[in-house]
N, CA and C atoms as an extended XYZ file, in Angstrom:
204
Properties=species:S:1:pos:R:3:atomname:S:1:resname:S:1:resid:I:1 pbc="F F F"
N         0.899       -1.177        0.058 N   MET     1
C        -0.068       -0.113        0.247 CA  MET     1
C         0.562        1.223       -0.042 C   MET     1
N         0.608        2.273       -0.948 N   GLY     2
C         1.466        3.299       -1.102 CA  GLY     2
C         0.758        4.670       -0.225 C   GLY     2
N         2.033        5.222       -0.084 N   MET     3
C         1.253        6.792        0.525 CA  MET     3
C         0.761        7.416       -0.200 C   MET     3
N        -0.100        8.391        0.109 N   ASN     4
C        -0.806        9.521       -0.863 CA  ASN     4
C        -0.151       10.845       -0.579 C   ASN     4
N         1.036       11.106       -1.343 N   VAL     5
C         1.852       12.076       -1.180 CA  VAL     5
C         1.340       13.130       -2.054 C   VAL     5
N         0.845       14.364       -1.662 N   VAL     6
C         0.265       15.491       -2.479 CA  VAL     6
C         0.657       17.053       -2.426 C   VAL     6
N         0.692       17.693       -2.859 N   ASN     7
C         0.845       19.165       -2.807 CA  ASN     7
C         0.014       19.937       -1.960 C   ASN     7
N         0.106       20.529       -0.797 N   CYS     8
C        -0.629       21.449        0.045 CA  CYS     8
C        -1.252       22.486       -1.159 C   CYS     8
N        -2.663       22.528       -1.230 N   SER     9
C        -3.394       23.377       -1.801 CA  SER     9
C        -3.376       24.841       -1.602 C   SER     9
N        -2.826       24.936       -0.395 N   ARG    10
C        -2.504       26.384        0.037 CA  ARG    10
C        -1.305       27.077       -0.314 C   ARG    10
N        -0.138       26.300        0.100 N   CYS    11
C         1.359       26.702        0.273 CA  CYS    11
C         2.136       25.914       -0.989 C   CYS    11
N         1.483       24.817       -1.498 N   GLY    12
C         2.143       23.854       -2.423 CA  GLY    12
C         3.298       23.044       -1.832 C   GLY    12
N         3.458       23.028       -0.785 N   LYS    13
C         4.246       21.957       -0.078 CA  LYS    13
C         4.278       20.885       -0.193 C   LYS    13
N         5.011       19.743       -0.204 N   ILE    14
C         4.707       18.175       -0.588 CA  ILE    14
C         4.614       17.526        1.102 C   ILE    14
N         3.269       16.836        1.182 N   PHE    15
C         2.933       16.192        2.400 CA  PHE    15
C         2.203       14.946        2.068 C   PHE    15
N         2.079       14.281        3.151 N   VAL    16
C         1.344       12.807        3.100 CA  VAL    16
C        -0.152       12.920        3.298 C   VAL    16
N        -0.890       13.047        2.382 N   LYS    17
C        -2.430       13.260        2.828 CA  LYS    17
C        -2.976       12.344        3.628 C   LYS    17
N        -3.493       12.971        4.784 N   GLY    18
C        -4.602       12.127        5.350 CA  GLY    18
C        -5.997       12.472        5.158 C   GLY    18
N        -6.652       13.255        6.128 N   PHE    19
C        -7.924       13.821        6.168 CA  PHE    19
C        -8.009       15.219        5.524 C   PHE    19
N        -6.939       15.748        5.642 N   ALA    20
C        -7.038       17.428        5.424 CA  ALA    20
C        -6.426       17.664        3.936 C   ALA    20
N        -6.667       18.710        3.361 N   GLU    21
C        -5.876       19.150        1.744 CA  GLU    21
C        -4.830       19.952        2.148 C   GLU    21
N        -4.819       20.144        3.171 N   TYR    22
C        -3.526       21.106        4.002 CA  TYR    22
C        -2.438       20.285        4.744 C   TYR    22
N        -1.317       20.910        4.047 N   CYS    23
C        -0.037       20.313        5.119 CA  CYS    23
C        -0.219       20.859        6.542 C   CYS    23
N         0.512       20.175        7.620 N   PRO    24
C         0.358       20.452        8.783 CA  PRO    24
C         0.504       21.853        9.167 C   PRO    24
N         1.595       22.548        8.507 N   ASN    25
C         1.984       23.975        9.032 CA  ASN    25
C         0.916       24.770        8.586 C   ASN    25
N        -0.057       24.707        7.383 N   CYS    26
C        -1.191       25.353        7.070 CA  CYS    26
C        -2.479       25.150        7.650 C   CYS    26
N        -2.503       23.836        8.214 N   MET    27
C        -3.544       23.563        9.158 CA  MET    27
C        -3.510       23.960       10.453 C   MET    27
N        -2.199       24.279       10.912 N   LYS    28
C        -2.051       25.171       12.015 CA  LYS    28
C        -2.297       26.325       12.044 C   LYS    28
N        -1.724       27.254       11.021 N   ASP    29
C        -1.904       28.308       10.805 CA  ASP    29
C        -3.609       28.739       10.607 C   ASP    29
N        -4.155       27.831        9.855 N   LEU    30
C        -5.697       28.216        9.795 CA  LEU    30
C        -6.538       28.252       11.158 C   LEU    30
N        -6.272       27.256       12.027 N   GLU    31
C        -6.602       27.078       13.299 CA  GLU    31
C        -6.445       28.175       14.384 C   GLU    31
N        -4.928       28.922       13.819 N   GLN    32
C        -4.888       30.072       14.692 CA  GLN    32
C        -5.494       31.052       14.159 C   GLN    32
N        -5.889       31.498       12.786 N   GLN    33
C        -6.772       32.194       12.583 CA  GLN    33
C        -7.917       32.249       12.888 C   GLN    33
N        -8.939       30.934       13.001 N   TYR    34
C       -10.088       30.886       13.231 CA  TYR    34
C       -10.074       31.144       14.681 C   TYR    34
N        -9.080       30.843       15.815 N   GLU    35
C        -9.211       31.198       17.084 CA  GLU    35
C        -9.186       32.891       17.141 C   GLU    35
N        -8.100       33.359       16.495 N   LYS    36
C        -8.531       34.872       16.280 CA  LYS    36
C       -10.051       35.521       16.026 C   LYS    36
N       -10.581       35.099       14.968 N   CYS    37
C       -11.633       35.336       14.577 CA  CYS    37
C       -12.642       34.990       15.604 C   CYS    37
N       -12.686       33.760       16.377 N   LEU    38
C       -13.723       33.504       17.126 CA  LEU    38
C       -13.592       34.417       18.583 C   LEU    38
N       -12.201       34.526       18.997 N   LYS    39
C       -12.021       35.651       20.042 CA  LYS    39
C       -12.833       36.679       19.779 C   LYS    39
N       -12.222       37.466       18.835 N   TYR    40
C       -12.727       38.843       18.461 CA  TYR    40
C       -14.307       38.814       18.272 C   TYR    40
N       -14.634       37.955       17.898 N   LEU    41
C       -16.362       37.542       17.533 CA  LEU    41
C       -16.956       37.573       19.007 C   LEU    41
N       -16.428       37.021       19.735 N   ARG    42
C       -16.991       36.888       21.372 CA  ARG    42
C       -16.913       38.481       21.897 C   ARG    42
N       -15.945       38.877       21.547 N   GLU    43
C       -15.312       40.572       22.435 CA  GLU    43
C       -16.369       41.624       21.827 C   GLU    43
N       -16.593       41.328       20.516 N   ASN    44
C       -17.329       42.216       19.509 CA  ASN    44
C       -18.510       41.756       18.833 C   ASN    44
N       -19.734       41.548       19.437 N   LYS    45
C       -20.781       40.750       18.831 CA  LYS    45
C       -21.508       41.842       17.919 C   LYS    45
N       -21.915       41.205       17.183 N   GLY    46
C       -22.447       41.886       15.734 CA  GLY    46
C       -21.639       42.794       14.768 C   GLY    46
N       -20.469       42.526       14.925 N   VAL    47
C       -19.546       43.092       13.752 CA  VAL    47
C       -19.732       42.339       12.717 C   VAL    47
N       -19.800       43.132       11.494 N   ASN    48
C       -19.443       42.845       10.160 CA  ASN    48
C       -18.096       41.831        9.799 C   ASN    48
N       -18.539       41.275        8.669 N   ILE    49
C       -17.233       40.335        8.132 CA  ILE    49
C       -15.924       41.165        7.655 C   ILE    49
N       -16.260       42.423        7.142 N   SER    50
C       -15.499       43.259        6.636 CA  SER    50
C       -14.702       44.198        7.542 C   SER    50
N       -15.521       44.343        9.103 N   ASP    51
C       -14.708       44.753       10.155 CA  ASP    51
C       -13.916       43.558       10.770 C   ASP    51
N       -14.584       42.354       10.573 N   LEU    52
C       -13.588       41.369       11.467 CA  LEU    52
C       -12.539       40.931       10.565 C   LEU    52
N       -12.344       41.084        9.508 N   SER    53
C       -11.110       40.817        8.624 CA  SER    53
C       -10.231       41.848        9.053 C   SER    53
N       -10.482       42.953        8.999 N   ASP    54
C        -9.974       44.351        9.125 CA  ASP    54
C        -9.153       44.160       10.583 C   ASP    54
N        -9.897       43.970       11.371 N   ALA    55
C        -9.585       43.739       12.746 CA  ALA    55
C        -8.444       42.454       13.364 C   ALA    55
N        -8.729       41.499       12.301 N   THR    56
C        -7.742       40.236       12.525 CA  THR    56
C        -6.822       39.782       11.616 C   THR    56
N        -6.948       40.592       10.604 N   GLY    57
C        -6.031       40.397        9.322 CA  GLY    57
C        -6.318       39.099        8.490 C   GLY    57
N        -7.266       38.275        8.802 N   VAL    58
C        -7.632       37.201        8.187 CA  VAL    58
C        -8.581       37.556        6.953 C   VAL    58
N        -8.282       37.039        5.821 N   ALA    59
C        -8.941       37.467        4.483 CA  ALA    59
C       -10.205       37.141        4.631 C   ALA    59
N       -11.453       37.808        3.898 N   VAL    60
C       -12.847       37.748        4.079 CA  VAL    60
C       -13.317       36.207        3.461 C   VAL    60
N       -12.294       36.070        2.388 N   LYS    61
C       -12.473       34.784        1.852 CA  LYS    61
C       -12.644       33.508        2.781 C   LYS    61
N       -11.339       33.696        3.624 N   GLN    62
C       -11.132       32.636        4.614 CA  GLN    62
C       -12.164       32.567        5.880 C   GLN    62
N       -12.436       33.746        5.987 N   ILE    63
C       -13.691       33.568        7.207 CA  ILE    63
C       -14.827       33.334        6.690 C   ILE    63
N       -15.328       33.483        5.285 N   THR    64
C       -16.296       32.514        4.916 CA  THR    64
C       -16.277       31.134        4.552 C   THR    64
N       -15.207       31.035        4.419 N   LYS    65
C       -14.787       29.324        4.423 CA  LYS    65
C       -14.952       28.593        5.766 C   LYS    65
N       -14.263       29.645        6.965 N   PHE    66
C       -14.732       29.017        8.279 CA  PHE    66
C       -16.245       29.184        8.642 C   PHE    66
N       -17.039       29.919        8.076 N   ILE    67
C       -18.475       30.086        8.431 CA  ILE    67
C       -19.201       28.889        7.798 C   ILE    67
N       -18.853       28.159        6.563 N   ARG    68
C       -19.266       27.204        6.083 CA  ARG    68
C       -18.873       25.822        6.895 C   ARG    68
């Protein structure tokens, strides 16, 4: 049985694919971005997506993916 080696769809690095389409480094980065957004939302209820992006530095496109 061979290993499923692929390129990370986010950074392009080669990694052994498990359940995620991203390499471990990108997964960690995305997790940190998610936590940053979550913390900001808890402290600033009712903020819109543009303000959330400006405050956290996380792209609107990525925030939309988190929501889905």
